[in-house]
C-alpha positions in Angstrom: -24.7 34.4 8.4 -22.1 37.0 7.5 -21.0 37.2 11.1 -20.9 33.9 11.7 -18.2 33.4 9.1 -16.3 36.2 10.7 -12.8 34.5 12.2 -12.0 35.5 15.5 -8.5 35.7 17.3 -7.1 35.8 20.4 -4.8 38.6 21.4 -1.7 35.9 21.8 -1.9 35.4 18.1 0.1 37.4 16.1 2.6 36.7 19.5 2.4 32.9 18.9 2.4 33.4 14.8 5.3 35.4 14.4 7.7 34.1 17.6 11.0 36.4 18.2 10.1 38.7 15.5 8.0 40.4 17.7 9.5 39.9 20.9 13.7 40.5 20.6 15.1 43.9 19.4 17.8 41.8 18.0 16.0 39.9 15.7 13.2 42.2 14.7 15.9 44.8 13.8 17.5 41.9 11.3 13.9 41.3 10.0 13.7 44.6 8.5 16.8 45.1 7.0 16.2 42.0 5.6 13.3 43.3 3.6 15.3 46.0 2.4 17.3 43.9 1.0 15.1 41.5 -0.5 13.1 44.7 -1.9 16.8 45.5 -3.9 17.3 48.4 -1.5 21.2 49.6 -1.8 21.0 51.8 1.1 19.1 51.6 4.4 19.0 54.7 6.9 17.8 53.6 10.7 16.8 56.0 13.3 17.5 54.3 16.9 15.6 56.0 19.8 19.2 57.4 21.6 18.9 57.6 25.4 17.2 60.5 26.5 16.2 61.8 22.8 12.9 61.0 21.2 11.7 58.0 21.4 10.7 56.4 18.1 11.8 54.4 15.4 11.9 54.2 11.6 13.6 52.6 8.9 13.9 54.0 5.2 14.7 52.3 2.0 15.3 52.7 -1.1 14.5 49.5 -2.3 11.8 48.6 -5.2 8.6 49.9 -3.1 4.9 48.6 -3.4 2.0 50.0 -5.2 -1.1 49.9 -3.1 -2.4 46.6 -4.7 0.8 44.9 -4.1 1.1 46.5 -0.1 -2.6 44.8 0.3 -1.5 41.8 -1.2 1.7 41.0 1.1 0.6 42.1 4.5 -2.9 41.3 4.5 -1.6 37.4 3.1 -0.5 35.4 7.1 2.1 33.2 5.9 2.7 35.2 2.1 4.6 32.8 0.2 7.2 35.5 -1.5 8.8 32.7 -3.5 5.6 31.2 -5.0 4.7 35.3 -5.5 7.8 36.6 -6.5 10.5 33.7 -7.6 13.3 32.6 -6.6 15.4 35.7 -7.0 14.8 39.1 -6.5 16.1 41.5 -9.3 17.5 45.3 -8.8 15.3 48.3 -10.0 15.2 49.3 -13.8 17.9 51.8 -12.1 20.8 49.5 -11.4 21.9 48.2 -14.5 24.8 46.1 -14.2 23.6 44.1 -10.7 23.2 40.9 -10.1 20.1 39.4 -9.0 20.0 38.9 -4.7 18.5 35.5 -3.4 15.2 36.6 -0.9 16.0 36.5 2.6 12.4 36.3 3.8 10.4 33.1 2.8 6.8 33.3 4.4 6.0 36.5 5.2 6.5 37.1 8.8 9.4 39.6 8.9 7.1 42.1 8.5 5.3 42.2 11.9 8.7 42.2 13.4 7.9 46.7 13.1 5.4 46.0 16.0 8.4 45.4 18.4 8.9 49.1 17.7 5.0 50.3 18.5 1.4 48.9 19.3 1.2 50.5 15.4 2.9 52.2 12.9 3.2 53.5 9.5 4.0 52.4 6.3 4.7 55.3 3.2 5.9 53.0 -0.3 6.4 54.8 -3.6 7.3 53.5 -7.2 5.7 54.1 -10.7 5.2 57.9 -10.2 2.5 56.9 -6.7 3.1 57.3 -3.0 0.6 55.4 -0.7 0.7 56.1 3.1 -1.0 53.3 5.3 -1.0 52.6 9.0 -1.1 49.1 10.7 -2.5 49.0 14.0 -3.3 45.7 16.4 -6.3 44.8 16.9 -9.0 43.4 19.5 -10.9 41.0 17.2 -8.3 40.7 14.2 -4.5 40.4 14.6 -3.8 44.1 13.2 -6.0 46.0 10.9 -4.6 47.9 7.7 -5.8 51.5 6.6 -4.9 53.7 4.5 -4.0 57.3 5.2 -2.4 59.0 1.8 -2.1 58.8 -1.7 0.1 61.1 -3.4 0.7 61.0 -7.0 3.8 62.6 -9.1 6.1 61.2 -7.0 9.9 60.4 -8.2 11.6 57.8 -7.5 11.2 54.4 -5.2 10.9 53.1 -1.8 10.1 52.4 1.4 9.4 53.7 5.0 8.3 52.4 8.3 8.0 54.5 11.2 6.8 53.3 14.5 3.1 55.1 16.7 3.0 54.9 20.0 6.4 53.8 20.4 7.1 51.4 23.7 10.9 50.6 25.1 13.2 49.6 23.1 15.0 47.2 25.3 18.3 47.5 23.3 20.5 50.8 22.7 21.8 52.1 19.5 25.4 50.4 19.8 24.0 47.0 20.2 21.5 47.4 17.4 24.9 48.7 15.4 26.8 45.3 16.3 23.6 43.1 15.5 23.3 44.9 11.7 27.1 44.9 11.2 27.7 41.0 12.0 25.5 40.5 9.3 24.9 43.0 6.7 28.3 43.1 5.7 29.0 40.8 3.1 27.8 43.3 -0.2 29.4 46.8 -0.7 26.6 47.7 -2.4 23.8 47.5 0.7 25.2 49.8 3.0 23.5 50.2 6.3 23.4 53.8 8.3 22.1 54.4 12.3 21.2 57.5 13.6 23.5 59.0 10.3 26.5 57.0 10.9 27.0 53.8 8.2 28.1 50.9 10.1 30.9 49.3 9.0 33.4 46.3 10.1 34.5 48.8 12.9 30.8 48.2 14.6 31.6 44.4 14.8 32.9 43.5 18.1 36.7 42.8 17.7 35.4 39.3 19.9 33.5 38.4 16.4 35.8 39.3 13.8 39.1 38.5 12.8 41.3 39.2 9.7 43.5 36.2 8.2 46.1 36.4 5.8 45.6 34.2 2.9 48.6 34.1 0.3 48.5 32.9 -3.0 51.8 31.8 -4.6 52.6 33.8 -7.5 49.4 36.1 -7.4 48.8 37.5 -4.5 47.8 38.1 -0.9 43.3 37.7 -0.8 42.3 39.2 3.0 39.9 36.7 4.6 37.8 38.7 7.4 36.0 36.4 9.3 32.3 36.8 11.3 31.1 35.1 14.0 27.6 36.3 14.8 28.2 34.1 17.9 24.5 32.6 17.7 22.9 31.0 14.8 20.1 32.3 12.9 17.2 30.7 11.5 18.6 30.5 7.8 22.3 30.9 6.1 20.8 33.7 4.1 23.8 36.9 4.6 26.0 34.3 6.0 28.5 31.9 4.1 31.7 33.3 2.2 31.5 36.2 0.2 33.9 37.2 -2.8 34.9 41.1 -3.3 36.9 42.3 -5.8 37.9 45.7 -5.9 35.4 46.5 -3.2 32.2 45.1 -5.5 30.6 41.6 -4.9 31.3 38.8 -6.9 28.2 36.8 -7.5 26.1 35.8 -4.1 27.0 34.8 -0.2 26.6 31.3 0.6 28.2 28.0 1.3 28.9 26.3 -2.0 31.6 28.0 -4.3 31.4 28.7 -8.0 32.4 24.9 -8.8 29.4 23.8 -6.4 32.1 22.8 -3.8 29.6 23.0 0.0 32.0 23.6 2.4 29.1 23.1 5.2 26.1 21.5 5.9 23.7 24.4 5.4 21.5 22.8 8.0 24.3 23.1 10.2 24.3 25.8 13.2 28.1 27.0 12.1 26.3 27.6 8.4 24.0 29.9 10.4 26.7 31.2 11.9 29.4 32.7 10.3 30.0 35.1 7.3 33.5 35.0 5.5 34.3 38.0 3.5 37.2 37.2 1.4 38.9 40.3 -0.9 41.1 39.5 -3.7 41.7 42.5 -5.8 44.6 40.6 -7.7 41.7 38.8 -9.1 40.0 41.3 -11.6 41.0 39.9 -14.4 39.2 36.4 -13.8 36.1 38.0 -12.6 33.2 37.4 -15.5 31.5 40.3 -17.5 28.6 39.8 -15.8 30.1 39.9 -12.1 27.9 36.5 -11.5 31.7 34.6 -10.9 34.9 33.9 -12.0 36.1 32.2 -14.9 36.3 28.6 -13.8 39.6 27.8 -15.9 41.8 30.5 -14.7 45.0 29.8 -12.9 44.6 32.6 -10.2 41.0 31.7 -9.3 41.5 28.2 -8.8 45.0 28.6 -6.8 42.8 31.6 -4.8 40.2 29.2 -4.1 41.9 26.3 -3.0 43.7 28.7 -0.4 40.7 30.2 1.2 38.5 27.2 0.7 41.4 25.3 3.0 42.0 27.9 5.5 38.8 28.4 6.2 38.2 24.5 6.9 41.3 25.1 9.0 39.3 28.1 11.1 36.3 25.8 11.7 38.1 22.9 12.6 39.6 24.7 15.2 36.8 26.2 16.5 35.1 22.8 16.8 38.0 21.1 18.2 36.4 21.3 21.4 32.6 20.2 20.5 34.3 17.2 18.6 37.0 16.2 21.4 33.5 15.6 23.8 31.6 14.1 21.7 34.4 11.2 20.7 34.5 10.8 24.3 30.6 10.7 24.7 30.6 7.7 22.3 33.6 6.3 23.9 31.5 6.5 27.3 28.0 5.5 26.0 29.1 1.7 24.0 32.0 0.5 25.8 29.8 -2.2 26.9 29.2 -3.0 23.8 32.9 -1.8 22.1 34.5 -4.1 25.4 33.8 -7.5 24.0 35.3 -6.7 20.9 38.7 -8.4 19.8 42.0 -5.3 19.8 41.9 -5.5 16.5 37.9 -4.4 15.9 38.3 -2.3 18.5 41.3 -0.5 16.8 39.3 -0.4 13.8 36.2 1.1 15.4 37.9 3.5 17.5 39.0 4.9 14.0 35.7 5.2 12.4 34.7 7.0 15.4 37.5 9.6 14.9 36.8 9.8 11.3 33.2 10.1 11.6 33.6 13.3 13.9 36.4 14.7 12.4 35.1 14.8 8.6 31.2 14.9 9.3 31.4 18.1 11.9 27.3 19.0 10.6 25.8 15.2 12.1 24.8 15.8 15.8 25.8 13.1 18.5 22.8 10.8 18.7 23.5 10.6 15.2 27.4 9.9 15.4 26.3 7.2 18.1 24.1 5.6 16.0 26.9 5.0 13.5 29.3 4.0 16.0 26.4 1.4 17.3 25.5 0.1 14.3 29.6 -0.5 13.5 30.1 -2.2 16.7 27.7 -4.5 16.0 28.7 -5.2 12.7 32.1 -6.4 14.2 30.4 -8.6 16.3 27.9 -10.2 13.5 29.4 -13.4 11.8 28.1 -11.4 8.5 30.5 -8.5 9.1 29.8 -5.8 6.6 27.8 -7.8 4.0 25.2 -5.8 5.5 26.8 -2.2 4.2 27.2 -4.1 0.7 23.5 -4.1 0.7 22.3 -0.9 1.9 25.0 0.3 -0.6 23.1 -1.0 -3.3 19.8 0.0 -2.6 18.3 2.7 -4.1 17.1 6.1 -1.9 13.6 4.7 -2.5 14.3 1.0 -0.6 16.1 3.0 2.1 13.1 4.8 2.8 10.8 1.3 2.6 13.1 -0.7 4.9 13.1 1.9 7.4 9.3 1.6 6.9 9.3 -2.3 7.3 11.4 -1.7 10.6 9.0 1.1 12.5 6.6 -2.1 12.3 8.9 -4.7 12.4 11.6 -6.4 14.5 14.2 -7.8 12.4 13.5 -11.4 13.9 9.6 -11.7 13.2 10.2 -10.1 9.9 12.5 -12.4 9.0 10.1 -15.5 10.2 7.4 -14.1 8.5 9.9 -14.0 5.5 10.8 -17.6 5.4 7.6 -18.8 6.0 6.6 -16.9 2.9 10.1 -18.2 0.8 9.4 -21.8 2.2 5.8 -21.9 0.3 6.8 -19.8 -2.4 9.6 -22.1 -3.5 7.2 -25.1 -2.5 4.6 -23.5 -5.2 7.8 -23.6 -7.7 8.4 -26.8 -7.2 5.3 -28.7 -7.6 4.5 -26.5 -10.6 7.8 -27.7 -12.3 7.8 -32.0 -11.0 3.7 -32.4 -10.8 4.4 -32.1 -14.8 7.1 -34.1 -14.9 6.5 -37.5 -16.0 10.5 -38.6 -15.3 9.0 -38.0 -11.3 9.4 -40.7 -8.9 5.8 -40.5 -7.3 7.1 -41.9 -3.4 11.0 -40.1 -3.7 9.5 -37.0 -5.5 6.1 -36.0 -5.2 4.9 -37.5 -2.0 7.5 -35.4 -0.2 6.3 -32.6 -1.4 2.4 -33.2 -0.6 3.5 -34.0 3.2 4.8 -30.1 2.9 1.8 -28.9 0.8 -1.5 -29.7 3.2 -1.5 -26.2 3.9 -2.9 -25.8 0.2 -6.1 -28.1 0.5 -7.8 -25.8 3.5 -7.3 -23.8 6.0 -8.2 -27.0 7.9 -5.2 -28.7 7.5 -2.8 -26.1 8.5 -2.8 -27.2 11.9 0.5 -28.5 13.3 -1.4 -31.9 14.6 -1.6 -33.3 11.5 2.4 -34.0 11.8 1.4 -36.6 14.1 1.4 -39.8 12.0 1.1 -42.2 14.9 1.2 -46.0 13.4 1.1 -45.5 9.4 3.9 -48.4 8.7 1.1 -50.4 10.8 -2.2 -48.9 9.0 -0.2 -49.6 5.4 0.8 -53.2 6.1 -2.8 -54.1 7.6 -4.1 -52.4 4.1 -2.1 -53.3 1.6 -0.7 -56.5 3.1 2.7 -55.3 2.8 5.3 -53.6 4.9 7.2 -50.6 3.6 8.3 -47.7 5.2 9.8 -44.3 4.4 12.3 -42.8 5.8 12.6 -41.4 9.1 11.6 -37.8 8.5 8.4 -38.7 6.1 5.5 -40.4 6.5 5.3 -44.0 4.7 4.3 -43.7 1.1 2.9 -46.9 -1.0 3.0 -47.6 -4.9 0.3 -48.2 -6.6 0.1 -49.5 -10.3 -0.9 -46.1 -11.8 0.6 -43.8 -9.0 0.7 -43.5 -5.1 -1.3 -43.1 -1.8 0.4 -41.4 1.4 -1.3 -41.0 4.9 -2.0 -38.3 7.2 -3.4 -38.9 10.5 -4.4 -36.4 13.5 -5.1 -38.2 17.2 -8.4 -37.9 18.7 -8.0 -37.9 22.6 -10.6 -39.1 25.2 -11.6 -37.0 28.0 -7.9 -37.9 30.1 -5.9 -36.5 27.4 -4.9 -40.0 26.2 -4.6 -40.5 22.6 -7.3 -42.7 21.6 -7.1 -42.9 17.9 -7.5 -40.8 14.8 -9.6 -37.9 14.6 -8.8 -36.8 11.1 -7.4 -38.7 8.3 -6.0 -37.1 4.8 -4.9 -39.5 2.1 -3.6 -38.1 -1.3 -3.2 -40.8 -4.1 -1.2 -39.6 -6.7 -1.6 -40.3 -10.2 1.1 -40.4 -12.5 0.8 -38.0 -15.3 -1.7 -38.7 -18.4 -3.9 -41.1 -16.1 -7.2 -39.7 -16.2 -9.4 -40.0 -13.3 -12.3 -41.9 -13.7 -15.2 -43.1 -11.4 -12.3 -46.0 -10.5 -9.7 -43.8 -9.7 -12.0 -41.9 -7.6 -13.7 -45.2 -5.7 -9.7 -46.8 -4.9 -10.0 -44.1 -1.5 -13.1 -45.2 -0.4 -11.8 -48.7 -0.2 -9.1 -48.0 1.1 -10.9 -46.3 3.9 -13.6 -49.5 4.1 -10.8 -51.5 5.1 -9.3 -49.2 8.0 -13.0 -48.9 9.2 -13.1 -53.2 8.9 -10.0 -53.5 11.0 -10.8 -51.5 13.2 -8.0 -49.3 12.7 -10.5 -46.3 12.1 -13.5 -45.2 14.8 -17.4 -44.1 13.5 -16.0 -40.4 15.4 -13.2 -40.1 12.4 -13.4 -37.7 9.5 -11.8 -39.1 6.3 -10.7 -36.5 3.8 -9.4 -38.2 0.0 -7.3 -36.2 -2.7 -7.1 -37.5 -5.6 -4.8 -35.6 -8.1 -4.0 -36.3 -11.6 -3.3 -34.4 -14.7 -6.7 -34.2 -15.9 -10.3 -36.0 -14.6 -13.0 -37.1 -16.5 -15.7 -34.7 -17.2 -18.7 -37.0 -15.1 -16.3 -37.5 -12.4 -15.3 -33.9 -11.7 -17.6 -33.6 -8.8 -17.1 -34.1 -5.0 -18.3 -37.5 -3.5 -19.3 -38.1 0.1 -19.5 -42.1 1.6 -20.4 -43.2 5.3 -22.6 -40.6 5.9 -20.4 -37.4 4.8 -17.8 -39.0 7.2 -15.5 -39.3 4.1 -15.0 -36.9 1.7 -13.7 -37.5 -1.9 -12.3 -35.0 -3.6 -10.7 -34.8 -7.3 -8.4 -32.2 -8.7 -5.8 -31.9 -11.5 -2.6 -30.4 -10.9 -2.9 -27.3 -12.2 -6.2 -26.7 -9.9 -3.4 -27.6 -7.2 -1.4 -25.0 -8.2 -3.6 -22.3 -8.6 -4.6 -22.9 -5.1 -1.7 -22.6 -3.5 -1.3 -19.9 -5.5 -3.8 -18.3 -4.1 -3.8 -19.4 -1.1 -0.7 -17.4 -0.5 -2.3 -14.1 -1.8 -1.2 -14.1 -5.0 2.9 -13.4 -4.1 4.2 -15.8 -5.9 3.6 -13.5 -9.4 4.3 -10.3 -7.0 7.3 -11.4 -5.8 8.6 -13.5 -9.3 11.7 -10.8 -9.1 12.8 -12.0 -5.9 16.3 -13.9 -5.9 15.0 -17.0 -5.0 12.2 -17.3 -7.6 14.3 -15.6 -10.4 16.2 -18.2 -11.7 14.6 -20.9 -14.4 16.0 -24.3 -13.1 15.2 -25.0 -9.6 17.8 -26.2 -7.4 15.7 -29.6 -5.8 18.0 -30.0 -2.6 17.7 -25.9 -1.7 14.2 -26.0 -2.3 14.0 -29.1 0.4 16.5 -27.1 3.1 14.7 -26.2 5.6 14.9 -21.9 6.2 13.5 -22.5 9.8 12.4 -24.6 12.7 9.0 -24.8 11.7 9.3 -27.9 9.5 6.2 -30.2 9.7 7.8 -33.9 10.3 5.1 -36.6 11.0 5.7 -39.2 13.1 6.9 -42.4 12.0 7.5 -45.9 14.0 10.1 -44.0 16.2 6.5 -41.8 17.6 5.8 -45.6 18.7 9.2 -45.8 20.6 8.1 -42.3 22.5 11.5 -40.5 20.9 
């Protein structure tokens, strides 16, 4: 069982896990020096194999060192989380007083594998708190690596770590290039020195093509010297990049792209932020530095003037560096969107071109694809009737709402979402109006209520959703024969009849013969609406059956037709609350209160009326009847009247 619990690793695992860290010597040496930085070393000494000399690699630092337990935890934990285990800041050892904590370079513990780039195995000798421990770390056929303790000594002084290669492998990079790589990344802090083969790495080790010095005059205070280092290749992170302020050869605060007033000159995600280092030497600001050297007195005139001048010069430098890239980006956007932009009127086209220029110039971190997408949106807004009203809506949204909108658009097109929402809006408005009017005794049954039921057949059940119920053919004739009178509704509504205690409406669905021709009524729905205060009893329930009997006698309904009658009122007599059937079950009479009708409508809309009670179209207490009756899209039910008989 114990063997079954073991994990097995392919011999390619470490290469895939650590990537370029154990494949590229330039990346490897930067990672090892960065580990020394994180351990709060002030000095790092590197032995680099010279051509024709001894082929071994070694790096020693005077950082805080590790105990045996610390080493075993950090080395044997894959993807070691440094921040969770050791905190966001690296504090100096107790003997280094007066120095600020450092923000660590490492994050996931992969940097320690860099030593495998210089040998198939390596030794780690580390000491602190009077104890020195030596380990050997070696590749394994079944494990990523094995750790073995070689020695332990007591009563040692100081602290530090030495990593030495065993069974060295070819470097693939000479000492001069190594000096250049280190020099372009670790010269911001004068309290951190690196030597290679006994010689300290300085600005002179940075190739002239990668460094320059710019004098920045600050009127009334002095001249700041701005050293620009361009690594010419973006690193993995912004650590050791950004702006470093020096006063009297001492670092003030920590290097980074956020100024002491929280002004950010570059987006940390951009390639430029991981490529450039700006070192500002401003010895004339000695009286402006805070006592703990964590920053400058924010209100001192000298500091404010110097910061403004230096930041302006850095922006100017970065703009010049990116000028060609911005120009190419503008041309690409204009070329790709030419078919759309050509449709714009001249004024809109000029406005669009100005927008592209401003976005590319002021948002250098925005990639070409994003710029093109934003520019395309602007062009479409210029063509749209609503113009920039959408921008106002988006501006008012909270970040979470924008995420929800994105999620909707990921699954829906705007058109299909609008069709669905229009249908929901139309029905929720209808429910709100029914709830209001069915309790208002001033409402006229024919003029006010029956038109609402015309659009509410879906409430009675899914079988009444069919659009075929809009073909209410010949009901004027039906009403004339049944009620002995000629009465017509409007051309857009079915015919209704006023009764002494309410009103009645007829809604039919045609039947067809085998040839597809209309041969009568397949389904008839009768809605009888009682005035508020009328109690539905046996007499009221029997009225619809009398209408059906007369329709049958006059041959207006065949034996194959089915009829559903709804009698609606404020109350139902308790003994008449059930459903009645007639004519061998082909006629169903259903009494229903207005309250039940509204509740049924709400349930059929999945309770959305309550869930969406804060939407604008339902927020007001007073309901605008005309607004509610205005169709939101072409799917508005219209029942046939006399015009249908003429074929119009």
